[in-house]
C-alpha positions in Angstrom: -2.5 10.5 -3.1 -0.2 10.3 0.0 0.9 6.7 -0.7 1.9 7.7 -4.2 4.0 10.6 -2.9 5.7 8.3 -0.4 6.4 5.7 -3.1 7.9 8.3 -5.6 9.8 10.3 -3.0 11.2 7.1 -1.4 12.2 5.8 -4.9 14.1 9.1 -5.6 15.8 9.0 -2.2 16.8 5.4 -2.7 18.3 6.1 -6.1 20.1 9.2 -4.7 21.5 7.2 -1.8 22.7 4.3 -4.1 24.4 6.7 -6.4 26.0 8.6 -3.5 27.1 5.6 -1.5 27.6 2.8 -3.9 28.1 4.6 -7.1 25.7 2.1 -8.7 22.0 2.3 -9.1 19.9 -0.9 -8.7 16.5 0.4 -9.9 14.7 -2.8 -8.9 16.1 -2.6 -5.4 15.2 1.1 -5.2 11.7 0.2 -6.3 11.4 -2.4 -3.6 12.7 0.0 -1.0 10.1 2.5 -2.1 7.3 0.0 -2.0 8.4 -1.1 1.5 8.3 2.6 2.6 4.9 3.0 1.2 3.6 -0.1 2.8 5.0 1.0 6.2 3.3 4.4 5.7 -0.1 2.8 4.9 0.3 0.3 7.7 0.4 3.2 10.1 -3.2 4.1 9.1 -4.4 0.7 10.2 -3.2 1.5 13.8 -3.8 5.2 13.9 -7.3 5.2 12.3 -8.8 1.8 13.1 -12.4 3.2 13.4 -12.3 4.8 9.9 -10.4 1.8 8.5 -13.2 -0.5 9.7 -15.8 1.7 7.9 -14.2 1.0 4.5 -14.8 -2.8 4.9 -17.8 -4.2 3.2 -20.7 -4.5 5.7 -20.9 -8.3 5.6 -17.2 -8.8 6.7 -16.9 -10.1 10.3 -14.2 -9.3 12.8 -13.7 -5.9 11.3 -11.3 -4.4 13.9 -9.2 -7.6 14.0 -9.0 -7.5 10.2 -7.9 -3.9 10.2 -5.0 -4.8 12.5 -4.2 -8.0 10.6 -4.0 -6.2 7.3 -1.8 -3.6 8.9 0.6 -6.4 10.1 0.4 -8.0 6.6 1.6 -4.7 5.1 4.5 -4.5 7.6 5.5 -8.2 6.9 5.3 -7.5 3.1 7.5 -4.5 3.5 10.1 -6.7 5.2 9.7 -9.6 2.8 10.4 -7.4 -0.2 13.8 -6.7 1.2 14.8 -10.3 1.8 16.2 -11.9 -1.4 14.8 -15.3 -0.8 11.4 -13.9 0.1 11.0 -11.1 -2.4 9.3 -13.2 -5.2 6.8 -15.0 -2.9 6.1 -11.7 -1.1 5.4 -10.0 -4.4 2.9 -12.6 -5.4 1.1 -12.4 -2.1 1.3 -8.6 -2.1 -0.3 -8.5 -5.6 -3.1 -10.8 -4.3 -3.5 -8.4 -1.3 -3.7 -5.4 -3.6 -6.4 -7.1 -5.6 -8.4 -8.1 -2.5 -8.4 -4.6 -0.9 -9.6 -3.0 -4.1 -13.3 -3.6 -3.3 -12.9 -1.9 0.1 -11.4 1.1 -1.7 -14.3 1.1 -4.1 -16.8 0.8 -1.3 -15.2 3.6 0.6 -15.4 5.9 -2.4 -19.0 5.0 -3.1 -19.9 5.8 0.6 -17.7 8.9 0.7 -15.8 7.5 3.6 -12.8 9.4 4.9 -10.9 6.7 6.9 -8.9 9.4 8.8 -11.9 11.2 10.2 -14.2 8.2 10.3 -16.9 10.3 8.7 -18.8 10.0 5.4 -17.4 13.2 3.9 -14.7 11.7 1.7 -13.8 12.2 -1.9 -16.4 10.0 -3.3 -16.6 8.1 -6.6 -14.4 10.6 -8.5 -11.6 9.4 -6.3 -11.8 6.0 -8.1 -10.5 7.6 -11.3 -7.3 8.0 -9.3 -7.4 5.0 -7.0 -8.0 2.2 -9.5 -5.0 3.3 -11.7 -3.0 3.7 -8.5 -3.8 0.2 -7.4 -2.8 -1.1 -10.9 0.4 0.9 -10.6 1.2 -0.7 -7.2 0.6 -4.2 -8.8 2.9 -3.5 -11.8 5.5 -1.8 -9.5 5.6 -4.8 -7.2 5.9 -7.3 -10.1 8.5 -5.4 -12.0 10.7 -4.7 -9.0 10.9 -8.4 -8.1 11.6 -9.9 -11.6 
């Protein structure tokens, strides 16, 4: 839920800033700015809650801690790549692949009731998937539409 709020609030702020400063609104750029803000926000979780983030990885995945940090770095790099004109399209494609690849971890975390912030198995559970899966689809569509 928090990433969605960051995305939407950042989008609104970007639109407001563009209107105020440039008197022109570039909705695609505002959407990329918002996605970058959301990615930076979610990347923080990889470094602030590594134990809980490791818990959401499927059990057979090796090098869990390294993977948590690497995916955090990937999110930071994607946030930057979306803002560079020559990199925005390849970044979008890689980011969409990333969103698809992390979906099983989100499903696993919901099935196991994992709360990545506390590192405990008292999370929202499977009902969360009714929100999370459409949210992941929104992230994919948002990323694609903002770079076309």
